[in-house]
DRENPA-3360 file (N, C-alpha, C; in nm, 2 decimals, always signed):
BEGIN
1 = MPRAGESQ = +0.08/-0.12/+0.00/+0.00/+0.00/+0.00/+0.09/+0.12/+0.00 ~ +0.08/+0.21/-0.10/+0.16/+0.33/-0.10/+0.12/+0.43/+0.00 ~ +0.22/+0.50/+0.05/+0.20/+0.60/+0.15/+0.15/+0.73/+0.09 ~ +0.10/+0.83/+0.16/+0.05/+0.95/+0.11/+0.15/+1.03/+0.02 ~ +0.27/+1.03/+0.05/+0.37/+1.11/-0.02/+0.42/+1.04/-0.14 ~ +0.39/+0.91/-0.17/+0.44/+0.84/-0.28/+0.36/+0.87/-0.41 ~ +0.42/+0.86/-0.52/+0.35/+0.90/-0.65/+0.27/+0.78/-0.70 ~ +0.28/+0.66/-0.65/+0.20/+0.55/-0.70/+0.06/+0.57/-0.66;
9 = SHVLPAVR = -0.03/+0.54/-0.75/-0.17/+0.57/-0.72/-0.26/+0.48/-0.81 ~ -0.37/+0.45/-0.76/-0.47/+0.37/-0.84/-0.56/+0.45/-0.93 ~ -0.54/+0.58/-0.93/-0.62/+0.67/-1.01/-0.56/+0.68/-1.15 ~ -0.64/+0.65/-1.25/-0.60/+0.65/-1.39/-0.56/+0.79/-1.44 ~ -0.46/+0.79/-1.52/-0.42/+0.92/-1.58/-0.53/+1.00/-1.65 ~ -0.63/+0.92/-1.71/-0.74/+0.99/-1.78/-0.83/+1.06/-1.68 ~ -0.84/+1.00/-1.56/-0.92/+1.07/-1.45/-0.85/+1.19/-1.40 ~ -0.72/+1.18/-1.39/-0.64/+1.30/-1.34/-0.65/+1.41/-1.45;
17 = LAASLAVG = -0.64/+1.37/-1.57/-0.65/+1.47/-1.68/-0.79/+1.54/-1.68 ~ -0.89/+1.46/-1.66/-1.03/+1.52/-1.66/-1.04/+1.61/-1.53 ~ -0.99/+1.57/-1.42/-0.99/+1.65/-1.30/-0.90/+1.78/-1.32 ~ -0.79/+1.77/-1.39/-0.70/+1.88/-1.41/-0.78/+1.98/-1.50 ~ -0.84/+1.94/-1.60/-0.92/+2.03/-1.69/-1.03/+2.09/-1.62 ~ -1.10/+2.02/-1.53/-1.22/+2.07/-1.46/-1.17/+2.18/-1.36 ~ -1.07/+2.15/-1.27/-1.03/+2.25/-1.18/-0.95/+2.36/-1.24 ~ -0.88/+2.33/-1.35/-0.81/+2.44/-1.43/-0.91/+2.54/-1.49;
25 = LILAAVGG = -1.01/+2.49/-1.55/-1.11/+2.58/-1.61/-1.19/+2.66/-1.51 ~ -1.22/+2.60/-1.39/-1.28/+2.68/-1.28/-1.19/+2.78/-1.23 ~ -1.06/+2.75/-1.21/-0.96/+2.85/-1.16/-0.94/+2.96/-1.27 ~ -0.94/+2.92/-1.39/-0.92/+3.02/-1.50/-1.04/+3.12/-1.50 ~ -1.16/+3.07/-1.49/-1.28/+3.15/-1.49/-1.29/+3.24/-1.37 ~ -1.27/+3.18/-1.26/-1.27/+3.27/-1.13/-1.16/+3.37/-1.13 ~ -1.04/+3.32/-1.16/-0.92/+3.41/-1.16/-0.94/+3.52/-1.26 ~ -0.99/+3.49/-1.38/-1.01/+3.59/-1.48/-1.11/+3.69/-1.44;
33 = MVLGEYTF = -1.22/+3.65/-1.37/-1.32/+3.75/-1.33/-1.26/+3.84/-1.21 ~ -1.19/+3.78/-1.12/-1.13/+3.85/-1.01/-1.02/+3.95/-1.06 ~ -0.93/+3.89/-1.14/-0.82/+3.98/-1.19/-0.87/+4.09/-1.29 ~ -0.98/+4.07/-1.35/-1.04/+4.17/-1.44/-1.08/+4.30/-1.37 ~ -1.08/+4.29/-1.24/-1.11/+4.41/-1.16/-0.99/+4.50/-1.14 ~ -0.87/+4.45/-1.16/-0.75/+4.53/-1.14/-0.72/+4.59/-1.28 ~ -0.72/+4.72/-1.28/-0.71/+4.79/-1.41/-0.58/+4.80/-1.47 ~ -0.57/+4.79/-1.60/-0.45/+4.81/-1.68/-0.45/+4.96/-1.73;
41 = QGAGIQWL = -0.55/+5.04/-1.69/-0.56/+5.17/-1.74/-0.49/+5.27/-1.64 ~ -0.44/+5.38/-1.69/-0.38/+5.47/-1.60/-0.24/+5.51/-1.65 ~ -0.18/+5.60/-1.58/-0.04/+5.65/-1.62/+0.06/+5.55/-1.56 ~ +0.17/+5.53/-1.64/+0.28/+5.44/-1.60/+0.25/+5.30/-1.62 ~ +0.35/+5.22/-1.58/+0.34/+5.07/-1.59/+0.25/+5.02/-1.47 ~ +0.16/+4.93/-1.51/+0.06/+4.88/-1.41/+0.11/+4.75/-1.36 ~ +0.20/+4.76/-1.26/+0.27/+4.64/-1.20/+0.18/+4.54/-1.13 ~ +0.07/+4.59/-1.06/-0.02/+4.51/-0.99/-0.09/+4.42/-1.09;
49 = AISGGAGL = -0.14/+4.48/-1.20/-0.21/+4.40/-1.30/-0.12/+4.30/-1.37 ~ +0.01/+4.33/-1.39/+0.11/+4.24/-1.45/+0.13/+4.12/-1.36 ~ +0.15/+4.15/-1.23/+0.18/+4.05/-1.14/+0.06/+3.95/-1.12 ~ -0.06/+4.00/-1.15/-0.17/+3.91/-1.15/-0.15/+3.79/-1.24 ~ -0.09/+3.81/-1.36/-0.06/+3.70/-1.45/+0.03/+3.60/-1.39 ~ +0.13/+3.64/-1.33/+0.23/+3.55/-1.26/+0.16/+3.47/-1.15 ~ +0.07/+3.54/-1.08/+0.00/+3.48/-0.97/-0.10/+3.38/-1.01 ~ -0.17/+3.41/-1.12/-0.26/+3.31/-1.18/-0.19/+3.19/-1.23;
57 = GGAMAWVL = -0.07/+3.21/-1.29/+0.01/+3.10/-1.34/+0.06/+3.01/-1.23 ~ +0.10/+3.07/-1.12/+0.15/+3.00/-1.01/+0.04/+2.92/-0.94 ~ -0.08/+2.98/-0.93/-0.19/+2.91/-0.87/-0.23/+2.80/-0.95 ~ -0.23/+2.81/-1.08/-0.27/+2.70/-1.17/-0.17/+2.59/-1.16 ~ -0.04/+2.61/-1.15/+0.06/+2.51/-1.13/+0.04/+2.44/-1.00 ~ +0.01/+2.52/-0.89/-0.01/+2.46/-0.76/-0.13/+2.36/-0.76 ~ -0.24/+2.41/-0.82/-0.36/+2.32/-0.82/-0.34/+2.20/-0.90 ~ -0.28/+2.21/-1.02/-0.26/+2.09/-1.11/-0.15/+2.00/-1.04;
65 = NRVWGHDP = -0.06/+2.05/-0.98/+0.04/+1.96/-0.91/-0.03/+1.88/-0.80 ~ -0.13/+1.94/-0.73/-0.20/+1.86/-0.63/-0.29/+1.75/-0.70 ~ -0.35/+1.78/-0.81/-0.43/+1.68/-0.88/-0.34/+1.56/-0.92 ~ -0.22/+1.59/-0.96/-0.13/+1.48/-1.01/-0.04/+1.43/-0.89 ~ -0.07/+1.45/-0.77/+0.00/+1.40/-0.66/+0.15/+1.44/-0.65 ~ +0.17/+1.57/-0.69/+0.31/+1.63/-0.68/+0.40/+1.57/-0.79 ~ +0.35/+1.50/-0.88/+0.43/+1.44/-0.99/+0.36/+1.45/-1.12 ~ +0.34/+1.57/-1.17/+0.27/+1.59/-1.30/+0.36/+1.54/-1.42;
73 = PLWMMPVA = +0.30/+1.49/-1.52/+0.38/+1.45/-1.64/+0.42/+1.58/-1.71 ~ +0.53/+1.58/-1.79/+0.57/+1.70/-1.86/+0.47/+1.75/-1.96 ~ +0.39/+1.66/-2.02/+0.29/+1.71/-2.11/+0.18/+1.80/-2.05 ~ +0.18/+1.81/-1.91/+0.09/+1.90/-1.85/+0.14/+2.05/-1.85 ~ +0.26/+2.07/-1.89/+0.31/+2.21/-1.90/+0.23/+2.29/-2.00 ~ +0.21/+2.24/-2.13/+0.13/+2.32/-2.22/-0.02/+2.33/-2.18 ~ -0.07/+2.23/-2.11/-0.21/+2.23/-2.06/-0.22/+2.34/-1.96 ~ -0.13/+2.34/-1.86/-0.13/+2.45/-1.76/-0.12/+2.58/-1.82;
81 = AVLSVAGE = -0.03/+2.60/-1.92/+0.00/+2.73/-1.98/-0.13/+2.78/-2.05 ~ -0.20/+2.69/-2.13/-0.32/+2.73/-2.20/-0.43/+2.77/-2.10 ~ -0.44/+2.69/-2.00/-0.55/+2.73/-1.90/-0.52/+2.86/-1.83 ~ -0.39/+2.89/-1.80/-0.35/+3.02/-1.74/-0.37/+3.13/-1.84 ~ -0.33/+3.11/-1.96/-0.35/+3.21/-2.07/-0.50/+3.24/-2.08 ~ -0.58/+3.14/-2.08/-0.73/+3.16/-2.09/-0.78/+3.25/-1.98 ~ -0.74/+3.22/-1.86/-0.78/+3.30/-1.74/-0.73/+3.44/-1.75 ~ -0.61/+3.46/-1.78/-0.55/+3.60/-1.78/-0.61/+3.67/-1.90;
89 = SLAVQRDM = -0.63/+3.61/-2.01/-0.69/+3.68/-2.13/-0.83/+3.72/-2.09 ~ -0.91/+3.64/-2.02/-1.04/+3.69/-1.97/-1.03/+3.81/-1.88 ~ -0.93/+3.81/-1.80/-0.91/+3.93/-1.71/-0.88/+4.05/-1.79 ~ -0.79/+4.04/-1.88/-0.75/+4.16/-1.96/-0.87/+4.21/-2.05 ~ -0.94/+4.11/-2.11/-1.05/+4.15/-2.19/-1.16/+4.22/-2.11 ~ -1.19/+4.17/-1.99/-1.29/+4.23/-1.90/-1.25/+4.37/-1.86 ~ -1.12/+4.39/-1.84/-1.07/+4.52/-1.80/-1.07/+4.62/-1.92 ~ -1.03/+4.57/-2.03/-1.02/+4.67/-2.15/-1.15/+4.69/-2.22;
97 = DGYAWPPE = -1.25/+4.60/-2.20/-1.39/+4.62/-2.25/-1.39/+4.66/-2.40 ~ -1.31/+4.59/-2.48/-1.32/+4.61/-2.63/-1.21/+4.70/-2.68 ~ -1.14/+4.77/-2.59/-1.02/+4.85/-2.64/-0.90/+4.77/-2.66 ~ -0.80/+4.82/-2.73/-0.68/+4.75/-2.76/-0.61/+4.72/-2.63 ~ -0.54/+4.60/-2.63/-0.47/+4.56/-2.51/-0.34/+4.64/-2.50 ~ -0.31/+4.69/-2.38/-0.18/+4.76/-2.36/-0.07/+4.65/-2.35 ~ +0.06/+4.70/-2.36/+0.17/+4.60/-2.34/+0.17/+4.53/-2.21 ~ +0.12/+4.59/-2.10/+0.11/+4.53/-1.97/+0.01/+4.41/-1.98;
105 = GWAAVVLA = -0.09/+4.41/-2.06/-0.18/+4.30/-2.07/-0.12/+4.18/-2.14 ~ -0.04/+4.21/-2.24/+0.03/+4.10/-2.31/+0.14/+4.04/-2.21 ~ +0.21/+4.13/-2.14/+0.31/+4.08/-2.04/+0.24/+3.99/-1.94 ~ +0.13/+4.03/-1.89/+0.06/+3.95/-1.79/+0.02/+3.81/-1.85 ~ -0.02/+3.80/-1.97/-0.06/+3.68/-2.04/+0.07/+3.59/-2.05 ~ +0.18/+3.65/-2.09/+0.30/+3.57/-2.11/+0.35/+3.52/-1.97 ~ +0.34/+3.61/-1.87/+0.38/+3.56/-1.73/+0.29/+3.45/-1.68 ~ +0.17/+3.45/-1.71/+0.08/+3.35/-1.67/+0.12/+3.21/-1.73;
113 = AAASAYGI = +0.15/+3.22/-1.86/+0.19/+3.09/-1.93/+0.32/+3.04/-1.87 ~ +0.42/+3.13/-1.86/+0.55/+3.10/-1.81/+0.55/+3.04/-1.67 ~ +0.48/+3.11/-1.58/+0.47/+3.07/-1.44/+0.41/+2.93/-1.42 ~ +0.30/+2.91/-1.50/+0.23/+2.78/-1.48/+0.32/+2.66/-1.54 ~ +0.38/+2.69/-1.66/+0.46/+2.58/-1.72/+0.58/+2.56/-1.63 ~ +0.65/+2.66/-1.58/+0.76/+2.64/-1.49/+0.72/+2.56/-1.36 ~ +0.61/+2.59/-1.31/+0.56/+2.52/-1.19/+0.54/+2.38/-1.21 ~ +0.49/+2.34/-1.33/+0.47/+2.20/-1.36/+0.61/+2.13/-1.38;
121 = WSAHRVAE = +0.70/+2.20/-1.46/+0.83/+2.14/-1.48/+0.91/+2.13/-1.35 ~ +0.90/+2.22/-1.27/+0.97/+2.22/-1.14/+0.92/+2.10/-1.05 ~ +0.79/+2.08/-1.04/+0.74/+1.97/-0.97/+0.78/+1.84/-1.02 ~ +0.78/+1.83/-1.16/+0.82/+1.70/-1.22/+0.97/+1.67/-1.19 ~ +1.05/+1.78/-1.20/+1.19/+1.76/-1.17/+1.22/+1.72/-1.03 ~ +1.15/+1.77/-0.93/+1.16/+1.74/-0.79/+1.12/+1.59/-0.77 ~ +1.01/+1.55/-0.84/+0.96/+1.41/-0.83/+1.07/+1.32/-0.88 ~ +1.13/+1.35/-0.99/+1.23/+1.27/-1.05/+1.35/+1.25/-0.96;
129 = QERAKKS = +1.39/+1.36/-0.90/+1.50/+1.36/-0.80/+1.47/+1.27/-0.68 ~ +1.34/+1.28/-0.63/+1.30/+1.19/-0.52/+1.30/+1.04/-0.56 ~ +1.26/+1.01/-0.68/+1.26/+0.87/-0.73/+1.41/+0.83/-0.74 ~ +1.50/+0.91/-0.79/+1.64/+0.88/-0.80/+1.70/+0.85/-0.67 ~ +1.66/+0.92/-0.56/+1.72/+0.90/-0.43/+1.67/+0.77/-0.37 ~ +1.55/+0.72/-0.41/+1.50/+0.60/-0.36/+1.56/+0.48/-0.43 ~ +1.61/+0.50/-0.55/+1.66/+0.39/-0.63/+1.80/+0.35/-0.58;
% end
């Protein structure tokens, strides 16, 4: 019987993928609606709005890492990035209300993708190192 911290599980990868998509879409929708309240409009660089993209990407990686038991496969990197981009794009679109996106909006979308993909990659790398220690 595997212990709680071990990556062996009886849950099928297809079920984990479905769960990842479900929680990822919920997080993207809720995150996009909440982050859409932080404006990209105004003088100067909008650092708070930009950091929202990194925060959403980090939250997406955290949630998906929990779904996969701290050992996500590498192919989850683009899945996490797409889900994060969807959420951040919703936020920028809600804020801009049909106007052209400012550079900060694009920066937030890129940061969301990068943060989520890096979070998945990092968790995968740590899980590999743990398996190597046990071998």
